[in-house]
All heavy atoms as a GROMACS GRO file, in nm:
protein
  418
    1MET      N    1   2.767   2.056  -2.133
    1MET     CA    2   2.738   1.918  -2.088
    1MET      C    3   2.778   1.899  -1.939
    1MET      O    4   2.879   1.953  -1.897
    1MET     CB    5   2.820   1.819  -2.171
    1MET     CG    6   2.787   1.674  -2.134
    1MET     SD    7   2.872   1.578  -2.256
    1MET     CE    8   2.834   1.415  -2.193
    2ASN      N    9   2.684   1.842  -1.867
    2ASN     CA   10   2.708   1.828  -1.717
    2ASN      C   11   2.821   1.735  -1.694
    2ASN      O   12   2.826   1.632  -1.764
    2ASN     CB   13   2.586   1.786  -1.647
    2ASN     CG   14   2.477   1.894  -1.648
    2ASN    OD1   15   2.512   2.005  -1.666
    2ASN    ND2   16   2.352   1.857  -1.636
    3GLN      N   17   2.899   1.758  -1.595
    3GLN     CA   18   3.003   1.665  -1.552
    3GLN      C   19   2.967   1.599  -1.423
    3GLN      O   20   2.905   1.669  -1.339
    3GLN     CB   21   3.142   1.747  -1.545
    3GLN     CG   22   3.189   1.803  -1.666
    3GLN     CD   23   3.233   1.692  -1.762
    3GLN    OE1   24   3.295   1.597  -1.726
    3GLN    NE2   25   3.194   1.720  -1.895
    4TYR      N   26   3.015   1.486  -1.398
    4TYR     CA   27   2.988   1.414  -1.269
    4TYR      C   28   3.065   1.480  -1.161
    4TYR      O   29   3.182   1.507  -1.183
    4TYR     CB   30   3.028   1.267  -1.281
    4TYR     CG   31   3.007   1.196  -1.158
    4TYR    CD1   32   2.887   1.168  -1.104
    4TYR    CD2   33   3.119   1.152  -1.082
    4TYR    CE1   34   2.871   1.094  -0.987
    4TYR    CE2   35   3.105   1.088  -0.961
    4TYR     CZ   36   2.982   1.054  -0.915
    4TYR     OH   37   2.968   0.991  -0.798
    5ASP      N   38   2.998   1.511  -1.050
    5ASP     CA   39   3.070   1.579  -0.936
    5ASP      C   40   3.063   1.476  -0.823
    5ASP      O   41   2.955   1.449  -0.767
    5ASP     CB   42   2.994   1.708  -0.902
    5ASP     CG   43   3.060   1.780  -0.790
    5ASP    OD1   44   3.160   1.734  -0.739
    5ASP    OD2   45   3.008   1.885  -0.749
    6PRO      N   46   3.179   1.423  -0.783
    6PRO     CA   47   3.184   1.322  -0.674
    6PRO      C   48   3.128   1.381  -0.550
    6PRO      O   49   3.086   1.305  -0.468
    6PRO     CB   50   3.329   1.284  -0.666
    6PRO     CG   51   3.400   1.352  -0.774
    6PRO     CD   52   3.315   1.446  -0.840
    7ALA      N   53   3.133   1.504  -0.523
    7ALA     CA   54   3.084   1.560  -0.394
    7ALA      C   55   2.937   1.546  -0.388
    7ALA      O   56   2.881   1.548  -0.274
    7ALA     CB   57   3.116   1.714  -0.390
    8HIS      N   58   2.867   1.528  -0.499
    8HIS     CA   59   2.714   1.512  -0.497
    8HIS      C   60   2.677   1.372  -0.514
    8HIS      O   61   2.562   1.335  -0.538
    8HIS     CB   62   2.656   1.586  -0.613
    8HIS     CG   63   2.668   1.736  -0.597
    8HIS    ND1   64   2.718   1.820  -0.690
    8HIS    CD2   65   2.633   1.818  -0.490
    8HIS    CE1   66   2.715   1.948  -0.649
    8HIS    NE2   67   2.662   1.945  -0.525
    9GLN      N   68   2.766   1.277  -0.493
    9GLN     CA   69   2.739   1.130  -0.513
    9GLN      C   70   2.632   1.091  -0.398
    9GLN      O   71   2.635   1.133  -0.289
    9GLN     CB   72   2.858   1.056  -0.488
    9GLN     CG   73   2.843   0.902  -0.520
    9GLN     CD   74   2.978   0.831  -0.515
    9GLN    OE1   75   3.079   0.878  -0.488
    9GLN    NE2   76   2.963   0.703  -0.552
   10VAL      N   77   2.532   1.017  -0.442
   10VAL     CA   78   2.427   0.969  -0.371
   10VAL      C   79   2.432   0.814  -0.349
   10VAL      O   80   2.457   0.746  -0.451
   10VAL     CB   81   2.292   1.007  -0.424
   10VAL    CG1   82   2.179   0.966  -0.342
   10VAL    CG2   83   2.280   1.160  -0.446
   11SER      N   84   2.416   0.770  -0.229
   11SER     CA   85   2.425   0.626  -0.216
   11SER      C   86   2.281   0.568  -0.249
   11SER      O   87   2.188   0.644  -0.231
   11SER     CB   88   2.460   0.586  -0.067
   11SER     OG   89   2.365   0.635   0.017
   12GLY      N   90   2.270   0.442  -0.281
   12GLY     CA   91   2.145   0.386  -0.314
   12GLY      C   92   2.155   0.303  -0.445
   12GLY      O   93   2.255   0.299  -0.510
   13ASP      N   94   2.037   0.245  -0.473
   13ASP     CA   95   2.028   0.171  -0.596
   13ASP      C   96   2.037   0.243  -0.726
   13ASP      O   97   2.075   0.202  -0.835
   13ASP     CB   98   1.911   0.077  -0.595
   13ASP     CG   99   1.911  -0.026  -0.491
   13ASP    OD1  100   2.024  -0.061  -0.443
   13ASP    OD2  101   1.804  -0.074  -0.446
   14THR      N  102   1.990   0.374  -0.726
   14THR     CA  103   1.977   0.448  -0.843
   14THR      C  104   2.044   0.586  -0.825
   14THR      O  105   1.974   0.693  -0.822
   14THR     CB  106   1.831   0.471  -0.891
   14THR    OG1  107   1.759   0.528  -0.774
   14THR    CG2  108   1.767   0.342  -0.929
   15PRO      N  109   2.176   0.592  -0.808
   15PRO     CA  110   2.236   0.724  -0.784
   15PRO      C  111   2.220   0.827  -0.894
   15PRO      O  112   2.209   0.944  -0.868
   15PRO     CB  113   2.389   0.689  -0.759
   15PRO     CG  114   2.400   0.552  -0.817
   15PRO     CD  115   2.270   0.482  -0.818
   16ILE      N  116   2.211   0.777  -1.015
   16ILE     CA  117   2.201   0.866  -1.126
   16ILE      C  118   2.062   0.940  -1.126
   16ILE      O  119   2.045   1.052  -1.131
   16ILE     CB  120   2.214   0.802  -1.267
   16ILE    CG1  121   2.359   0.762  -1.283
   16ILE    CG2  122   2.179   0.891  -1.377
   16ILE    CD1  123   2.391   0.675  -1.396
   17TYR      N  124   1.956   0.852  -1.094
   17TYR     CA  125   1.820   0.921  -1.082
   17TYR      C  126   1.822   1.008  -0.963
   17TYR      O  127   1.758   1.114  -0.974
   17TYR     CB  128   1.719   0.801  -1.061
   17TYR     CG  129   1.582   0.845  -1.059
   17TYR    CD1  130   1.511   0.893  -1.169
   17TYR    CD2  131   1.514   0.853  -0.940
   17TYR    CE1  132   1.379   0.950  -1.159
   17TYR    CE2  133   1.385   0.896  -0.927
   17TYR     CZ  134   1.318   0.945  -1.041
   17TYR     OH  135   1.197   0.997  -1.026
   18ALA      N  136   1.868   0.973  -0.849
   18ALA     CA  137   1.871   1.052  -0.731
   18ALA      C  138   1.946   1.194  -0.758
   18ALA      O  139   1.897   1.296  -0.711
   18ALA     CB  140   1.937   0.983  -0.619
   19LEU      N  141   2.047   1.189  -0.831
   19LEU     CA  142   2.120   1.309  -0.871
   19LEU      C  143   2.032   1.389  -0.960
   19LEU      O  144   2.024   1.515  -0.942
   19LEU     CB  145   2.247   1.272  -0.940
   19LEU     CG  146   2.339   1.390  -0.984
   19LEU    CD1  147   2.382   1.470  -0.860
   19LEU    CD2  148   2.466   1.344  -1.055
   20LEU      N  149   1.967   1.334  -1.060
   20LEU     CA  150   1.884   1.405  -1.144
   20LEU      C  151   1.764   1.467  -1.077
   20LEU      O  152   1.731   1.581  -1.100
   20LEU     CB  153   1.825   1.318  -1.256
   20LEU     CG  154   1.936   1.288  -1.370
   20LEU    CD1  155   1.874   1.180  -1.462
   20LEU    CD2  156   1.978   1.405  -1.444
   21VAL      N  157   1.710   1.397  -0.972
   21VAL     CA  158   1.598   1.452  -0.903
   21VAL      C  159   1.644   1.571  -0.820
   21VAL      O  160   1.577   1.670  -0.815
   21VAL     CB  161   1.537   1.343  -0.808
   21VAL    CG1  162   1.448   1.412  -0.702
   21VAL    CG2  163   1.466   1.234  -0.882
   22ARG      N  164   1.762   1.568  -0.764
   22ARG     CA  165   1.815   1.678  -0.690
   22ARG      C  166   1.838   1.795  -0.775
   22ARG      O  167   1.814   1.909  -0.742
   22ARG     CB  168   1.939   1.632  -0.616
   22ARG     CG  169   1.983   1.745  -0.513
   22ARG     CD  170   2.097   1.703  -0.423
   22ARG     NE  171   2.216   1.636  -0.498
   22ARG     CZ  172   2.261   1.520  -0.479
   22ARG    NH1  173   2.197   1.437  -0.397
   22ARG    NH2  174   2.361   1.466  -0.542
   23GLU      N  175   1.890   1.773  -0.896
   23GLU     CA  176   1.927   1.880  -0.986
   23GLU      C  177   1.802   1.939  -1.055
   23GLU      O  178   1.782   2.055  -1.075
   23GLU     CB  179   2.022   1.840  -1.099
   23GLU     CG  180   2.156   1.808  -1.044
   23GLU     CD  181   2.246   1.759  -1.161
   23GLU    OE1  182   2.198   1.734  -1.275
   23GLU    OE2  183   2.369   1.741  -1.134
   24ARG      N  184   1.709   1.855  -1.101
   24ARG     CA  185   1.596   1.891  -1.189
   24ARG      C  186   1.456   1.886  -1.126
   24ARG      O  187   1.363   1.934  -1.183
   24ARG     CB  188   1.597   1.814  -1.313
   24ARG     CG  189   1.722   1.807  -1.392
   24ARG     CD  190   1.745   1.937  -1.468
   24ARG     NE  191   1.867   1.921  -1.543
   24ARG     CZ  192   1.910   2.011  -1.629
   24ARG    NH1  193   1.844   2.128  -1.641
   24ARG    NH2  194   2.024   2.000  -1.693
   25GLY      N  195   1.451   1.825  -1.010
   25GLY     CA  196   1.319   1.803  -0.950
   25GLY      C  197   1.273   1.663  -0.992
   25GLY      O  198   1.320   1.601  -1.087
   26ASP      N  199   1.170   1.607  -0.923
   26ASP     CA  200   1.114   1.485  -0.960
   26ASP      C  201   1.010   1.498  -1.070
   26ASP      O  202   0.899   1.510  -1.042
   26ASP     CB  203   1.057   1.424  -0.828
   26ASP     CG  204   1.020   1.268  -0.856
   26ASP    OD1  205   1.032   1.228  -0.966
   26ASP    OD2  206   0.995   1.201  -0.750
   27VAL      N  207   1.058   1.494  -1.190
   27VAL     CA  208   0.978   1.512  -1.305
   27VAL      C  209   0.865   1.417  -1.316
   27VAL      O  210   0.756   1.458  -1.339
   27VAL     CB  211   1.069   1.528  -1.443
   27VAL    CG1  212   0.984   1.549  -1.563
   27VAL    CG2  213   1.162   1.642  -1.425
   28PRO      N  214   0.892   1.288  -1.311
   28PRO     CA  215   0.775   1.189  -1.320
   28PRO      C  216   0.667   1.219  -1.212
   28PRO      O  217   0.551   1.211  -1.238
   28PRO     CB  218   0.844   1.058  -1.298
   28PRO     CG  219   0.984   1.080  -1.340
   28PRO     CD  220   1.018   1.214  -1.294
   29ALA      N  221   0.702   1.247  -1.084
   29ALA     CA  222   0.608   1.275  -0.986
   29ALA      C  223   0.530   1.405  -1.015
   29ALA      O  224   0.410   1.411  -1.000
   29ALA     CB  225   0.680   1.281  -0.853
   30GLU      N  226   0.598   1.504  -1.069
   30GLU     CA  227   0.530   1.635  -1.101
   30GLU      C  228   0.435   1.609  -1.225
   30GLU      O  229   0.323   1.660  -1.217
   30GLU     CB  230   0.630   1.737  -1.133
   30GLU     CG  231   0.572   1.872  -1.180
   30GLU     CD  232   0.497   1.946  -1.070
   30GLU    OE1  233   0.500   1.901  -0.954
   30GLU    OE2  234   0.426   2.036  -1.101
   31ALA      N  235   0.480   1.531  -1.317
   31ALA     CA  236   0.390   1.501  -1.431
   31ALA      C  237   0.267   1.420  -1.392
   31ALA      O  238   0.159   1.448  -1.433
   31ALA     CB  239   0.468   1.421  -1.540
   32LYS      N  240   0.286   1.326  -1.295
   32LYS     CA  241   0.174   1.256  -1.252
   32LYS      C  242   0.072   1.348  -1.170
   32LYS      O  243  -0.051   1.332  -1.188
   32LYS     CB  244   0.224   1.142  -1.152
   32LYS     CG  245   0.117   1.052  -1.096
   32LYS     CD  246   0.176   0.941  -1.015
   32LYS     CE  247   0.070   0.851  -0.953
   32LYS     NZ  248   0.114   0.742  -0.875
   33ARG      N  249   0.126   1.434  -1.087
   33ARG     CA  250   0.045   1.529  -1.016
   33ARG      C  251  -0.033   1.621  -1.107
   33ARG      O  252  -0.158   1.636  -1.095
   33ARG     CB  253   0.132   1.617  -0.919
   33ARG     CG  254   0.045   1.708  -0.830
   33ARG     CD  255   0.136   1.811  -0.766
   33ARG     NE  256   0.195   1.910  -0.851
   33ARG     CZ  257   0.131   2.010  -0.908
   33ARG    NH1  258   0.001   2.023  -0.891
   33ARG    NH2  259   0.192   2.096  -0.995
   34VAL      N  260   0.035   1.671  -1.214
   34VAL     CA  261  -0.040   1.765  -1.308
   34VAL      C  262  -0.150   1.687  -1.392
   34VAL      O  263  -0.250   1.730  -1.417
   34VAL     CB  264   0.068   1.830  -1.395
   34VAL    CG1  265   0.001   1.909  -1.512
   34VAL    CG2  266   0.153   1.929  -1.322
   35ALA      N  267  -0.107   1.570  -1.427
   35ALA     CA  268  -0.201   1.477  -1.502
   35ALA      C  269  -0.328   1.454  -1.414
   35ALA      O  270  -0.439   1.460  -1.468
   35ALA     CB  271  -0.137   1.350  -1.549
   36ALA      N  272  -0.310   1.415  -1.292
   36ALA     CA  273  -0.426   1.398  -1.201
   36ALA      C  274  -0.514   1.522  -1.187
   36ALA      O  275  -0.636   1.521  -1.192
   36ALA     CB  276  -0.381   1.346  -1.068
   37GLN      N  277  -0.448   1.634  -1.175
   37GLN     CA  278  -0.517   1.764  -1.164
   37GLN      C  279  -0.594   1.787  -1.293
   37GLN      O  280  -0.707   1.830  -1.281
   37GLN     CB  281  -0.417   1.879  -1.131
   37GLN     CG  282  -0.478   2.009  -1.114
   37GLN     CD  283  -0.374   2.118  -1.087
   37GLN    OE1  284  -0.257   2.094  -1.086
   37GLN    NE2  285  -0.420   2.244  -1.084
   38LEU      N  286  -0.532   1.773  -1.408
   38LEU     CA  287  -0.592   1.797  -1.537
   38LEU      C  288  -0.716   1.707  -1.553
   38LEU      O  289  -0.818   1.751  -1.602
   38LEU     CB  290  -0.496   1.778  -1.651
   38LEU     CG  291  -0.545   1.804  -1.787
   38LEU    CD1  292  -0.600   1.952  -1.801
   38LEU    CD2  293  -0.438   1.787  -1.892
   39LEU      N  294  -0.700   1.578  -1.519
   39LEU     CA  295  -0.806   1.484  -1.526
   39LEU      C  296  -0.927   1.526  -1.440
   39LEU      O  297  -1.047   1.522  -1.483
   39LEU     CB  298  -0.751   1.346  -1.486
   39LEU     CG  299  -0.857   1.237  -1.500
   39LEU    CD1  300  -0.897   1.216  -1.658
   39LEU    CD2  301  -0.796   1.098  -1.457
   40ALA      N  302  -0.894   1.575  -1.321
   40ALA     CA  303  -1.004   1.619  -1.236
   40ALA      C  304  -1.076   1.735  -1.289
   40ALA      O  305  -1.196   1.750  -1.286
   40ALA     CB  306  -0.947   1.646  -1.088
   41GLU      N  307  -0.996   1.830  -1.344
   41GLU     CA  308  -1.060   1.960  -1.401
   41GLU      C  309  -1.139   1.919  -1.528
   41GLU      O  310  -1.244   1.987  -1.548
   41GLU     CB  311  -0.944   2.057  -1.433
   41GLU     CG  312  -0.875   2.117  -1.313
   41GLU     CD  313  -0.762   2.206  -1.355
   41GLU    OE1  314  -0.741   2.233  -1.470
   41GLU    OE2  315  -0.692   2.254  -1.254
   42THR      N  316  -1.090   1.825  -1.603
   42THR     CA  317  -1.155   1.794  -1.722
   42THR      C  318  -1.288   1.722  -1.686
   42THR      O  319  -1.393   1.748  -1.750
   42THR     CB  320  -1.070   1.698  -1.814
   42THR    OG1  321  -0.946   1.767  -1.846
   42THR    CG2  322  -1.151   1.656  -1.940
   43GLY      N  323  -1.288   1.640  -1.582
   43GLY     CA  324  -1.408   1.575  -1.542
   43GLY      C  325  -1.509   1.674  -1.491
   43GLY      O  326  -1.637   1.646  -1.513
   44ARG      N  327  -1.470   1.779  -1.429
   44ARG     CA  328  -1.572   1.882  -1.394
   44ARG      C  329  -1.621   1.965  -1.507
   44ARG      O  330  -1.734   2.005  -1.518
   44ARG     CB  331  -1.505   1.975  -1.281
   44ARG     CG  332  -1.491   1.904  -1.149
   44ARG     CD  333  -1.447   2.008  -1.043
   44ARG     NE  334  -1.323   2.079  -1.070
   44ARG     CZ  335  -1.193   2.033  -1.039
   44ARG    NH1  336  -1.190   1.921  -0.964
   44ARG    NH2  337  -1.089   2.098  -1.063
   45ALA      N  338  -1.530   1.989  -1.599
   45ALA     CA  339  -1.566   2.079  -1.719
   45ALA      C  340  -1.658   1.998  -1.814
   45ALA      O  341  -1.747   2.055  -1.875
   45ALA     CB  342  -1.437   2.121  -1.786
   46VAL      N  343  -1.638   1.870  -1.834
   46VAL     CA  344  -1.716   1.790  -1.925
   46VAL      C  345  -1.800   1.686  -1.839
   46VAL      O  346  -1.764   1.570  -1.844
   46VAL     CB  347  -1.613   1.718  -2.023
   46VAL    CG1  348  -1.693   1.646  -2.130
   46VAL    CG2  349  -1.522   1.826  -2.092
   47ASP      N  350  -1.898   1.729  -1.784
   47ASP     CA  351  -1.977   1.640  -1.700
   47ASP      C  352  -2.108   1.614  -1.777
   47ASP      O  353  -2.191   1.690  -1.796
   47ASP     CB  354  -2.016   1.713  -1.579
   47ASP     CG  355  -2.090   1.627  -1.475
   47ASP    OD1  356  -2.114   1.510  -1.510
   47ASP    OD2  357  -2.127   1.674  -1.369
   48PHE      N  358  -2.112   1.485  -1.825
   48PHE     CA  359  -2.220   1.444  -1.906
   48PHE      C  360  -2.327   1.363  -1.827
   48PHE      O  361  -2.428   1.311  -1.880
   48PHE     CB  362  -2.173   1.343  -2.016
   48PHE     CG  363  -2.090   1.413  -2.121
   48PHE    CD1  364  -1.955   1.390  -2.124
   48PHE    CD2  365  -2.148   1.496  -2.209
   48PHE    CE1  366  -1.879   1.454  -2.218
   48PHE    CE2  367  -2.074   1.558  -2.311
   48PHE     CZ  368  -1.934   1.539  -2.314
   49ARG      N  369  -2.326   1.379  -1.686
   49ARG     CA  370  -2.425   1.305  -1.608
   49ARG      C  371  -2.568   1.362  -1.631
   49ARG      O  372  -2.664   1.290  -1.606
   49ARG     CB  373  -2.391   1.304  -1.462
   49ARG     CG  374  -2.268   1.223  -1.435
   49ARG     CD  375  -2.235   1.218  -1.288
   49ARG     NE  376  -2.178   1.360  -1.261
   49ARG     CZ  377  -2.131   1.406  -1.148
   49ARG    NH1  378  -2.143   1.319  -1.039
   49ARG    NH2  379  -2.077   1.518  -1.127
   50SER      N  380  -2.578   1.488  -1.660
   50SER     CA  381  -2.710   1.550  -1.672
   50SER      C  382  -2.762   1.534  -1.812
   50SER      O  383  -2.881   1.570  -1.839
   50SER     CB  384  -2.703   1.697  -1.642
   50SER     OG  385  -2.617   1.765  -1.731
   51VAL      N  386  -2.695   1.479  -1.909
   51VAL     CA  387  -2.739   1.466  -2.047
   51VAL      C  388  -2.827   1.339  -2.058
   51VAL      O  389  -2.781   1.229  -2.010
   51VAL     CB  390  -2.623   1.454  -2.139
   51VAL    CG1  391  -2.671   1.418  -2.280
   51VAL    CG2  392  -2.537   1.578  -2.138
   52ARG      N  393  -2.946   1.350  -2.110
   52ARG     CA  394  -3.039   1.240  -2.128
   52ARG      C  395  -3.019   1.193  -2.274
   52ARG      O  396  -3.023   1.273  -2.361
   52ARG     CB  397  -3.186   1.274  -2.107
   52ARG     CG  398  -3.214   1.292  -1.969
   52ARG     CD  399  -3.363   1.312  -1.939
   52ARG     NE  400  -3.434   1.335  -2.062
   52ARG     CZ  401  -3.569   1.345  -2.072
   52ARG    NH1  402  -3.638   1.337  -1.958
   52ARG    NH2  403  -3.634   1.363  -2.177
   53VAL      N  404  -3.027   1.063  -2.286
   53VAL     CA  405  -3.025   0.997  -2.426
   53VAL      C  406  -3.168   0.976  -2.462
   53VAL      O  407  -3.245   0.912  -2.390
   53VAL     CB  408  -2.944   0.873  -2.424
   53VAL    CG1  409  -2.946   0.809  -2.562
   53VAL    CG2  410  -2.795   0.893  -2.378
   54ILE      N  411  -3.205   1.024  -2.578
   54ILE     CA  412  -3.345   1.006  -2.637
   54ILE      C  413  -3.352   0.889  -2.727
   54ILE      O  414  -3.270   0.858  -2.804
   54ILE     CB  415  -3.390   1.132  -2.710
   54ILE    CG1  416  -3.383   1.251  -2.606
   54ILE    CG2  417  -3.527   1.108  -2.757
   54ILE    CD1  418  -3.425   1.382  -2.665
   0.00000   0.00000   0.00000
């Protein structure tokens, strides 16, 4: 289990979040980036603009 280290204390409104970002990376930002990339790739792979409805 991780212990709080006062030497890594971060000032601001969300010190716990800032500490987690420093330790683990900005997971929500990375998830958002990957989701946008996947959405773009999916849009190119499944392009129904050329399909005609009869």
